[in-house]
C-alpha positions as CSV (number, residue, x, y, z in Angstrom):
1,M,66.7,-6.0,75.7
2,K,66.6,-2.6,74.2
3,Y,66.5,-2.1,70.5
4,N,67.7,0.9,68.7
5,I,65.6,1.5,65.6
6,R,66.4,4.2,63.2
7,P,63.5,6.6,62.5
8,E,63.8,6.2,58.7
9,Y,62.9,2.6,59.0
10,C,59.6,3.4,60.7
11,K,58.3,5.4,57.7
12,A,55.7,3.6,55.7
13,I,56.7,2.8,52.1
14,Y,54.0,4.1,49.7
15,V,53.8,2.4,46.4
16,P,51.5,4.1,44.0
17,R,48.9,1.9,42.4
18,K,47.5,2.2,38.9
19,T,43.9,3.3,38.9
20,K,41.8,0.7,37.0
21,V,38.7,1.4,35.1
22,G,36.0,-1.2,35.4
23,V,34.9,-3.0,32.3
24,L,32.2,-1.0,30.5
25,E,32.3,1.6,33.3
26,Y,32.0,5.3,32.2
27,S,31.6,8.6,33.9
28,L,28.4,10.6,34.1
29,S,29.7,13.2,31.6
30,H,30.4,10.4,29.2
31,W,26.8,9.2,29.3
32,V,25.3,12.7,29.1
33,A,27.3,13.4,25.9
34,F,26.5,10.1,24.4
35,F,22.7,10.1,25.1
36,T,22.5,13.7,23.9
37,A,24.1,12.7,20.6
38,A,22.0,9.6,20.3
39,V,18.7,11.6,20.7
40,L,19.8,14.1,18.0
41,L,20.8,11.3,15.7
42,N,17.4,9.5,16.1
43,I,15.3,12.6,15.4
44,S,17.4,13.6,12.3
45,P,15.6,12.9,8.9
46,G,16.9,10.1,6.7
47,P,15.8,7.0,4.7
48,D,15.0,5.1,7.9
49,M,12.7,7.7,9.3
50,A,11.1,8.4,5.9
51,F,10.3,4.7,5.5
52,I,8.7,4.4,9.0
53,L,6.6,7.6,8.7
54,G,5.7,6.8,5.1
55,Q,4.4,3.3,6.0
56,T,2.5,4.8,8.9
57,A,0.8,7.5,6.8
58,K,-0.1,5.0,4.1
59,R,-1.3,2.0,6.2
60,G,-1.6,2.9,9.8
61,V,0.1,2.5,13.1
62,R,0.6,-1.3,12.9
63,S,2.4,-0.9,9.6
64,G,4.5,1.9,11.1
65,F,5.6,-0.3,14.0
66,S,6.4,-3.1,11.6
67,A,8.6,-0.8,9.6
68,M,10.2,0.5,12.7
69,F,11.1,-3.0,14.0
70,G,12.5,-3.8,10.5
71,I,14.7,-0.7,10.6
72,W,15.9,-1.6,14.1
73,T,16.8,-5.1,13.1
74,G,18.8,-3.7,10.2
75,A,20.5,-1.2,12.4
76,F,21.4,-4.0,14.9
77,I,23.0,-6.0,12.1
78,H,25.2,-2.9,11.5
79,V,26.1,-2.8,15.2
80,I,27.2,-6.4,15.1
81,F,29.3,-5.7,12.0
82,A,30.9,-2.8,13.7
83,A,31.7,-4.8,16.8
84,L,33.2,-7.6,14.7
85,G,35.2,-5.2,12.6
86,L,33.4,-6.0,9.4
87,S,32.3,-2.4,8.9
88,A,35.9,-1.4,8.7
89,V,36.4,-3.7,5.7
90,L,33.4,-2.1,4.0
91,A,34.6,1.4,4.8
92,S,38.1,0.7,3.5
93,S,37.2,-1.3,0.4
94,A,36.0,0.9,-2.5
95,L,34.6,-2.1,-4.3
96,A,32.6,-3.4,-1.3
97,F,31.3,0.0,-0.5
98,S,30.3,0.7,-4.1
99,T,28.6,-2.7,-4.5
100,I,26.4,-2.2,-1.4
101,K,25.8,1.4,-2.3
102,W,24.4,0.6,-5.7
103,I,22.3,-2.2,-4.5
104,G,20.9,0.0,-1.7
105,A,20.3,2.9,-4.2
106,A,18.5,0.6,-6.6
107,Y,16.3,-0.8,-3.8
108,L,15.3,2.7,-2.6
109,I,14.4,3.7,-6.1
110,W,12.4,0.5,-6.6
111,L,10.5,1.3,-3.4
112,G,9.9,4.8,-4.7
113,I,8.6,3.6,-8.1
114,Q,5.8,1.5,-6.6
115,P,3.9,4.4,-4.8
116,L,4.6,6.6,-7.9
117,R,2.5,4.1,-9.9
118,S,-0.2,3.9,-7.3
119,K,-3.7,5.1,-8.1
120,G,-4.3,6.3,-4.5
121,T,-5.9,3.2,-3.1
122,S,-3.1,2.2,-0.7
123,I,-4.7,3.8,2.4
124,S,-7.4,1.6,3.7
125,V,-10.5,2.5,5.7
126,N,-9.8,3.5,9.3
127,G,-6.1,3.3,8.7
128,Q,-5.9,-0.5,9.1
129,I,-3.2,-2.5,7.5
130,S,-3.9,-3.9,4.1
131,P,-4.2,-7.6,3.5
132,K,-0.6,-7.7,2.3
133,G,0.4,-8.3,5.9
134,L,3.0,-6.9,8.1
135,M,5.9,-9.2,7.4
136,P,6.8,-7.7,3.9
137,I,6.9,-4.3,5.5
138,F,9.3,-5.6,8.2
139,R,11.5,-7.2,5.6
140,Q,11.6,-4.0,3.6
141,G,12.6,-2.1,6.7
142,V,15.5,-4.5,7.3
143,L,16.8,-4.1,3.7
144,V,16.4,-0.3,3.8
145,S,18.8,-0.2,6.8
146,V,21.2,-3.0,5.9
147,L,21.7,-1.9,2.3
148,N,22.7,1.6,3.3
149,P,26.6,1.5,3.6
150,K,26.5,5.0,5.0
151,V,25.1,3.6,8.2
152,A,28.1,1.3,8.5
153,V,30.5,4.2,7.9
154,F,28.6,6.3,10.3
155,F,29.0,3.8,13.1
156,L,32.7,3.6,12.5
157,A,32.9,7.4,12.7
158,F,30.6,7.9,15.6
159,L,31.2,5.0,18.0
160,P,35.0,5.4,18.4
161,Q,34.4,8.9,19.9
162,F,33.0,7.1,23.0
163,V,35.6,4.3,23.3
164,E,37.6,4.8,26.5
165,A,40.9,3.1,27.3
166,G,40.6,0.5,30.0
167,A,36.9,0.2,29.7
168,G,37.0,-3.1,27.9
169,P,37.6,-4.5,24.4
170,V,36.8,-2.1,21.6
171,G,34.3,-4.5,20.0
172,A,32.4,-4.8,23.3
173,Q,32.3,-1.0,23.7
174,F,31.1,-0.7,20.0
175,F,28.3,-3.2,20.7
176,L,27.2,-1.5,23.9
177,H,27.0,2.0,22.5
178,G,25.5,0.9,19.2
179,S,22.8,-1.1,20.9
180,L,22.0,1.9,23.1
181,I,21.4,4.1,20.0
182,I,18.6,1.7,19.1
183,F,17.4,1.7,22.7
184,V,17.1,5.5,22.5
185,A,15.1,5.1,19.3
186,A,12.5,3.3,21.3
187,F,11.7,6.6,23.1
188,V,11.8,8.7,19.9
189,E,10.1,6.8,17.1
190,P,7.0,5.3,18.6
191,P,5.5,8.7,19.6
192,L,6.1,9.8,16.0
193,I,4.3,6.8,14.7
194,L,1.3,7.4,16.9
195,V,1.1,11.0,15.8
196,G,1.4,9.9,12.1
197,G,-1.4,7.4,12.7
198,K,-3.7,10.2,13.4
199,L,-3.0,11.5,9.9
200,T,-4.0,8.2,8.4
201,G,-7.4,8.3,10.0
202,Y,-8.1,11.7,8.5
203,L,-7.0,10.7,5.0
204,S,-8.2,7.1,4.9
205,N,-11.2,7.8,2.6
206,N,-9.7,10.5,0.4
207,T,-8.5,8.9,-2.8
208,I,-7.1,12.1,-4.3
209,V,-5.0,12.9,-1.2
210,S,-3.9,9.3,-1.0
211,R,-2.7,9.5,-4.6
212,W,-0.6,12.6,-3.9
213,M,0.8,11.2,-0.7
214,D,1.9,8.1,-2.6
215,R,3.5,10.3,-5.2
216,G,5.2,12.4,-2.7
217,L,6.6,9.4,-0.8
218,G,7.7,7.8,-4.0
219,A,9.5,10.9,-5.1
220,L,11.2,11.1,-1.7
221,F,12.5,7.5,-1.9
222,V,13.7,8.0,-5.5
223,G,15.5,11.1,-4.4
224,L,17.1,9.3,-1.5
225,G,18.2,6.5,-3.8
226,I,19.8,9.0,-6.2
227,K,21.5,10.7,-3.3
228,L,22.9,7.5,-2.0
229,A,24.1,6.5,-5.5
230,S,26.0,9.8,-5.9
231,S,27.5,9.7,-2.4
232,D,31.1,9.0,-1.5
233,R,32.3,6.9,1.4
234,F,33.0,10.0,3.6
């Protein structure tokens, strides 16, 4: 039996498919832009970097690393807040922002007053940590970062620039990119601490220099506290 089949029926029917982006998958240009920005952010001066380098210069490398881990812990708390949407509440509420801002400013000023009252004995021989221990420095680092509402607002302004449609939930993308900023800090801040530790060795037995270093660090933190107190949300 012979079948007569029309040519139009032999044509394949093409149905276009929507291109799907994998969860948390990004292009190479995306990562180049993000990591470039992350490096620039980590080397920019601010209360976090001032605290880390100040503790390194005063008490040595171990103290600097303790301060660094405290700052990272505080930053990671901000990352979690951003992923959960709590930072949006802080940014949108004038009362919440002002409350955290004044607490953070008061804490920075308090940190600055202590070295201002120092007599230049805080740098120990050979740059070793003082008997005070490392844990108080770690806790101070956490508070310096957590009590800075500008960090929360920054994450809300910075992270959305790298959120891509179809790459997964916004909260998950916030968490990934925020965590990677801290990951980049692991390549930027430790070398600075090691270099700062060399300075401690040179100044460990000089009481006069130690006194002026304390005063300079204290003035820096008081200035940062005043700057934070006078800042707006944006």
